[in-house]
C-alpha positions as CSV (number, residue, x, y, z in Angstrom):
1,M,4.7,19.6,-0.6
2,V,6.4,17.2,1.6
3,D,10.1,17.6,2.3
4,Q,12.0,14.5,3.3
5,T,15.6,15.3,4.9
6,V,18.6,13.2,4.3
7,G,21.6,14.2,6.5
8,S,21.4,18.0,6.1
9,L,20.0,17.9,2.5
10,N,16.0,18.3,1.8
11,I,15.1,15.5,-0.5
12,T,11.4,16.7,-2.2
13,D,10.1,13.8,-4.4
14,E,7.0,15.5,-5.1
15,P,6.0,16.9,-9.0
16,K,7.4,20.0,-9.8
17,P,6.7,20.7,-12.9
18,K,3.7,22.6,-14.0
19,S,1.6,20.4,-16.7
20,K,-1.6,21.1,-18.8
21,A,-2.4,17.7,-17.7
22,Q,-2.4,19.0,-14.0
23,G,-6.0,20.4,-14.4
24,T,-7.5,17.6,-16.2
25,Y,-6.8,14.6,-14.2
26,L,-7.5,15.6,-10.9
27,L,-7.3,12.2,-9.8
28,W,-3.5,12.3,-9.8
29,R,-3.7,15.1,-7.2
30,I,-4.5,12.7,-4.7
31,P,-1.3,12.1,-2.7
32,I,-1.2,8.4,-2.9
33,L,-2.0,8.7,-6.9
34,R,0.4,11.5,-7.3
35,L,2.6,10.7,-10.3
36,P,6.3,11.2,-9.5
37,D,7.8,13.9,-11.5
38,S,11.2,16.2,-11.3
39,D,12.6,19.1,-13.4
40,H,16.0,17.6,-13.1
41,P,17.8,17.2,-16.8
42,L,18.8,13.8,-15.7
43,F,15.1,12.7,-15.0
44,Q,13.7,14.3,-18.2
45,L,16.5,12.3,-20.0
46,E,16.0,8.8,-18.4
47,R,12.0,9.3,-18.5
48,K,12.4,9.2,-22.5
49,H,13.7,5.5,-22.3
50,I,10.2,4.8,-20.4
51,P,7.9,3.9,-23.2
52,W,4.8,5.1,-21.4
53,A,6.2,7.6,-19.6
54,K,7.9,10.0,-21.8
55,T,5.8,12.9,-20.9
56,T,3.5,13.6,-17.8
57,N,0.7,13.8,-19.8
58,Q,1.4,10.3,-21.5
59,A,1.8,9.0,-17.9
60,K,-1.0,10.1,-16.3
61,Q,-3.1,8.7,-19.2
62,H,-1.5,5.7,-19.0
63,G,-1.7,5.3,-15.3
64,W,-5.3,5.8,-15.4
65,R,-6.1,3.4,-17.7
66,Y,-3.7,0.8,-16.3
67,L,-5.4,1.0,-12.8
68,L,-9.0,1.2,-14.0
69,R,-8.3,-1.7,-16.2
70,F,-6.8,-3.6,-13.7
71,V,-9.8,-2.9,-11.2
72,L,-12.4,-4.0,-13.3
73,F,-10.5,-6.9,-14.0
74,L,-10.4,-8.3,-10.7
75,I,-14.0,-7.0,-9.8
76,G,-15.1,-8.7,-12.6
77,T,-12.9,-11.7,-11.8
78,W,-14.8,-12.0,-8.3
79,I,-18.3,-11.7,-10.0
80,G,-17.4,-14.2,-12.1
81,G,-16.6,-16.3,-9.4
82,V,-19.7,-15.5,-7.3
83,L,-21.8,-16.5,-10.2
84,L,-20.0,-20.1,-11.5
85,F,-19.5,-21.2,-7.4
86,G,-22.8,-20.0,-6.8
87,S,-24.9,-21.9,-9.4
88,I,-22.5,-25.2,-8.9
89,R,-23.6,-25.0,-5.2
90,N,-27.1,-24.1,-5.8
91,A,-27.2,-27.3,-8.3
92,N,-26.0,-29.4,-5.5
93,V,-28.2,-28.2,-2.4
94,S,-31.5,-26.7,-2.4
95,Y,-31.2,-22.9,-1.2
96,Q,-33.4,-19.8,-0.9
97,P,-32.8,-17.5,-3.7
98,Y,-29.4,-15.6,-3.9
99,Q,-28.4,-17.4,-0.4
100,P,-25.5,-19.4,-2.0
101,Y,-24.3,-16.5,-4.2
102,Y,-24.7,-14.3,-0.9
103,S,-21.9,-16.9,1.0
104,I,-19.6,-17.4,-2.0
105,G,-19.3,-13.6,-2.4
106,W,-18.1,-13.3,1.0
107,E,-15.8,-16.3,0.9
108,L,-14.2,-15.1,-2.1
109,W,-13.5,-11.7,-0.9
110,A,-12.1,-13.1,2.3
111,F,-9.7,-15.1,-0.1
112,A,-8.9,-11.9,-1.8
113,I,-7.2,-10.2,1.3
114,P,-4.6,-12.8,1.4
115,A,-4.2,-12.9,-2.2
116,S,-3.6,-9.4,-2.4
117,L,-0.8,-9.4,0.7
118,G,0.6,-12.0,-1.4
119,L,0.6,-9.8,-4.6
120,T,2.4,-7.2,-2.5
121,I,5.0,-9.8,-1.6
122,L,5.6,-10.6,-5.0
123,L,5.6,-6.8,-6.4
124,D,8.1,-5.9,-3.5
125,L,10.8,-7.8,-5.6
126,V,9.6,-6.4,-8.9
127,I,10.1,-3.0,-7.3
128,L,13.9,-3.9,-5.9
129,G,14.2,-5.3,-9.6
130,Y,13.4,-2.0,-11.3
131,T,15.5,0.1,-9.1
132,V,18.7,-1.9,-8.2
133,N,20.6,-0.6,-11.5
134,T,19.7,2.9,-10.7
135,I,23.0,3.8,-9.8
136,S,25.4,1.1,-11.0
137,R,24.0,2.0,-14.5
138,E,25.5,5.2,-14.1
139,H,29.3,3.5,-13.5
140,T,28.5,1.1,-16.3
141,L,27.8,4.0,-18.6
142,R,30.8,5.8,-16.9
143,R,29.2,9.3,-16.6
144,M,29.1,8.9,-12.8
145,D,31.8,11.7,-12.1
146,L,30.2,13.6,-14.9
147,L,26.8,13.9,-12.9
148,R,28.5,14.6,-9.7
149,I,30.6,17.6,-11.4
150,A,27.3,18.7,-13.1
151,S,24.8,18.3,-10.1
152,S,24.5,19.3,-6.6
153,E,24.2,16.2,-3.9
154,A,20.4,16.7,-3.1
155,A,19.6,17.3,-7.2
156,L,21.0,14.0,-8.2
157,L,19.7,11.9,-5.0
158,R,16.3,13.6,-5.8
159,A,16.6,12.7,-9.4
160,K,17.5,9.2,-8.9
161,Y,15.1,8.4,-6.2
162,T,12.2,10.1,-8.4
163,L,13.1,8.2,-11.4
164,G,13.2,4.8,-9.4
165,R,9.5,5.9,-8.2
166,L,8.5,6.5,-11.7
167,R,10.0,3.2,-13.0
168,T,8.2,1.3,-10.4
169,W,4.8,3.4,-10.8
170,R,2.8,0.4,-12.7
171,P,4.2,-2.2,-9.9
172,Y,2.6,0.3,-7.3
173,L,-0.9,1.0,-9.0
174,L,-1.1,-3.0,-9.4
175,M,-0.6,-3.1,-5.4
176,F,-2.9,-0.3,-4.8
177,G,-5.5,-1.7,-7.1
178,A,-5.8,-5.1,-6.0
179,R,-6.7,-3.3,-2.4
180,L,-8.9,-0.8,-3.9
181,S,-10.4,-3.8,-5.3
182,V,-11.2,-5.7,-2.3
183,F,-12.6,-2.7,-0.8
184,I,-14.8,-1.8,-3.4
185,V,-16.0,-5.6,-3.5
186,F,-16.5,-5.2,0.3
187,L,-19.0,-2.1,-0.5
188,L,-20.8,-4.1,-2.9
189,M,-21.3,-6.8,-0.3
190,L,-22.7,-4.6,2.1
191,T,-25.1,-2.7,-0.3
192,V,-25.9,-4.5,-3.8
193,V,-25.6,-7.8,-2.8
194,E,-27.2,-7.2,0.9
195,F,-30.1,-5.8,-0.9
196,L,-30.4,-8.9,-3.5
197,H,-30.4,-11.2,-0.5
198,N,-32.4,-9.5,2.1
199,G,-34.5,-6.6,0.4
200,R,-32.9,-4.1,2.3
201,I,-29.6,-2.4,3.5
202,G,-28.3,-1.8,6.8
203,D,-31.4,-2.7,8.9
204,G,-28.8,-4.6,11.5
205,Y,-26.3,-1.7,11.6
206,I,-29.3,0.6,12.3
207,D,-30.3,-1.6,14.9
208,A,-26.8,-2.0,16.5
209,I,-26.6,1.8,16.6
210,R,-29.8,2.0,18.4
211,D,-29.3,-0.5,21.0
212,Y,-25.2,-0.6,21.4
213,P,-24.3,3.0,20.4
214,F,-20.8,3.2,22.0
215,Q,-19.8,-0.3,20.8
216,T,-21.1,0.2,17.3
217,I,-19.3,3.3,16.7
218,T,-16.2,2.2,17.9
219,A,-16.0,-0.9,16.2
220,T,-16.9,1.0,13.0
221,S,-14.0,3.3,13.7
222,V,-11.7,0.2,14.2
223,I,-12.8,-1.1,10.8
224,S,-12.3,2.3,9.2
225,L,-8.8,2.5,10.6
226,L,-8.0,-0.7,9.4
227,I,-9.5,0.1,5.7
228,L,-7.3,3.2,5.5
229,T,-4.3,1.6,6.8
230,Y,-4.9,-1.3,4.1
231,L,-5.2,1.0,1.4
232,I,-2.6,3.7,2.1
233,E,0.2,1.0,3.1
234,P,1.2,0.4,-0.3
235,F,2.1,4.1,-1.1
236,W,4.3,4.0,2.2
237,R,5.7,0.8,1.3
238,T,6.5,1.5,-2.4
239,R,8.6,4.8,-1.5
240,A,10.8,2.5,1.2
241,M,11.6,-0.2,-1.4
242,V,12.5,2.0,-3.9
243,A,14.9,3.8,-1.7
244,I,16.2,0.2,-0.4
245,G,16.7,-0.8,-4.3
246,V,18.6,2.6,-5.1
247,M,20.8,1.9,-1.7
248,I,21.5,-1.4,-3.3
249,S,22.5,-0.3,-6.5
250,T,25.3,1.8,-5.0
251,Y,26.8,-1.7,-3.3
252,A,26.3,-4.2,-6.2
253,R,27.1,-3.8,-9.9
254,R,26.4,-7.0,-11.2
255,V,22.9,-8.5,-11.7
256,S,23.5,-11.6,-9.5
257,S,24.7,-9.5,-6.8
258,A,21.8,-7.3,-6.9
259,A,19.3,-9.9,-7.1
260,I,21.1,-11.8,-4.1
261,F,20.9,-8.2,-2.1
262,S,17.6,-7.6,-3.0
263,F,16.2,-11.1,-2.0
264,F,17.5,-10.5,1.2
265,A,16.6,-7.1,1.8
266,G,13.0,-8.3,0.9
267,I,13.4,-10.9,3.4
268,I,14.6,-8.5,6.2
269,I,11.7,-6.1,5.4
270,W,9.1,-9.0,5.4
271,M,10.5,-10.3,8.6
272,S,10.6,-7.1,10.6
273,Q,7.0,-6.4,9.8
274,V,6.0,-9.8,11.1
275,L,7.8,-8.9,14.2
276,I,6.2,-5.6,14.8
277,I,2.7,-7.3,14.2
278,W,3.4,-10.1,16.4
279,M,4.6,-7.7,18.9
280,L,1.5,-5.4,18.5
281,G,-0.9,-8.2,18.7
282,Y,1.0,-9.9,22.1
283,T,1.0,-6.5,23.7
284,F,-2.8,-5.8,23.0
285,F,-3.8,-9.3,24.1
286,S,-1.3,-9.3,27.4
287,L,-2.9,-5.3,28.5
288,E,-6.6,-6.5,27.6
289,E,-6.2,-9.8,29.8
290,F,-5.0,-7.3,32.3
291,L,-7.6,-4.7,32.0
292,S,-10.3,-7.3,32.1
293,R,-8.9,-8.9,35.4
294,M,-8.9,-5.0,36.8
295,W,-12.5,-4.5,35.2
296,Y,-13.6,-7.4,37.4
297,N,-12.0,-6.9,40.5
298,I,-14.2,-3.2,40.2
299,T,-17.3,-4.2,38.6
300,R,-17.8,-8.0,39.3
301,S,-19.1,-8.2,35.6
302,Y,-17.6,-10.4,33.1
303,D,-18.8,-8.0,30.3
304,D,-15.3,-6.1,29.5
305,S,-16.7,-5.3,25.7
306,V,-16.2,-1.6,26.5
307,I,-12.7,-2.3,27.4
308,W,-11.8,-4.3,24.4
309,L,-13.0,-1.7,21.8
310,V,-11.3,1.4,23.7
311,L,-8.0,-0.8,23.3
312,A,-8.9,-1.8,19.8
313,I,-9.2,1.5,18.4
314,T,-6.1,3.0,20.2
315,F,-4.1,-0.1,19.3
316,M,-5.4,0.7,15.5
317,I,-4.4,4.3,15.8
318,M,-0.8,3.3,17.2
319,T,-0.8,0.6,14.6
320,F,-1.4,3.2,11.5
321,I,1.2,5.6,13.1
322,I,3.9,2.7,14.0
323,I,3.6,1.4,10.1
324,Y,3.9,5.1,9.3
325,L,7.3,5.7,11.2
326,Y,8.7,2.2,10.2
327,Y,8.5,2.9,6.3
328,R,9.6,6.2,6.8
329,V,12.7,5.5,8.8
330,V,13.3,2.7,6.5
331,Q,13.1,5.3,3.6
332,R,15.3,7.9,5.2
333,V,18.1,5.4,6.4
334,A,18.4,4.1,2.9
335,L,18.7,7.4,1.2
336,H,21.0,8.8,4.0
337,R,23.3,5.4,3.1
338,T,22.9,6.2,-0.8
339,L,23.9,9.4,-0.3
340,K,27.3,8.4,1.6
341,R,28.1,6.1,-1.3
342,L,27.7,8.5,-3.7
343,F,29.6,11.2,-2.3
C-alpha cells in the first residue's frame, strides 16, 4: 500500500475493503488499474449514487467491460481505416501485395499518438468537471459541519479524494485505453502486419543486434522507457487532476466559478508540462552538442552515436522520474491546500 502524506496526516487512497471479487478479477490488482475504494461510511453512501459503482464487484465488472469495449473499438477502427485507405491507394497506384496496407498502418498509428494526447487534454477537463463539486456539494447540503464532527481530518479527506477518483474512473479508463490501443497496434505492426508484408518477423532487428549490439540494445531501452512512461502517465495524471478538482471545490461553490477555476487550472498544468518538456529537450540537445565536440577533439571522429544513445537513455530515465515527481508534488500540494480549507 502506498501512503501519501499531507502535512502531518497519512492519506492512503488504496482500496481497503475485502471483496469476493478481488480473487476473480486479477486484472484490477495491477496498480494502474486498481479500483479506488474505501470503507469510510461517507464513501459507501456516496457511491450508491453512481449507477455503475454501487458495489465494488459491480464497478470491477463494469470497468473491465468498459475498457475492453473501448480498446476493441479503437483497434477495430484502425483495422477498418487500414483496409479502407489501403484499398483506395492500391486502386490508384500499382503496389506490391500488402504494401499500401503496410504504409497506411504506420501512418494511422502515427496519427493515433497525437490523437491520444488530444483526448487526454479533453479528459482532463472532464475529470475536473466531475470533482469540482466534491466539497462545495457538502456546503450546499448543509452537512459539512456534521462531517467535521463525525470524521477525522485524514479520514474525511481520504474519503472525498477516493470518491473523486471513483467518479473519474471511467474517464481514466478512456485515457488509459486510448494509449493501450496505440501500444497494441504498435505490436501488431511489428508482428502480424510485418509478417504479411515481408513473410518474416524481426530479421532487421536481429541483424542490428548482431552488427551493432550496444546501439541496438540502448535504442531498445530508450523506446521501452518511452512506452512505459506513455502508458503509466495517465495514472499519475488522473490522481493529480482529481486532487486539483477537490481543491477547487473548496474555493468555488458556484458552477460558473468552478468552471472558470477548472479551465485556468488545466491551462496551468498543460503549460507547465510544455515548459518541462522544452527544458528537458533544450538541455539534452545542448549537452549532446557539447559532448560531441569534446568527443571529436579526443577521437577525431564524427561518429558520436554512442554519446547520443547514452544521453538518450539517461534523459529518458530522468524524464520518467521528473514526470512522476511533478504529478506527485501537484497532488500533495493540492491535497494540503484542501486540508487547510477544510479545517
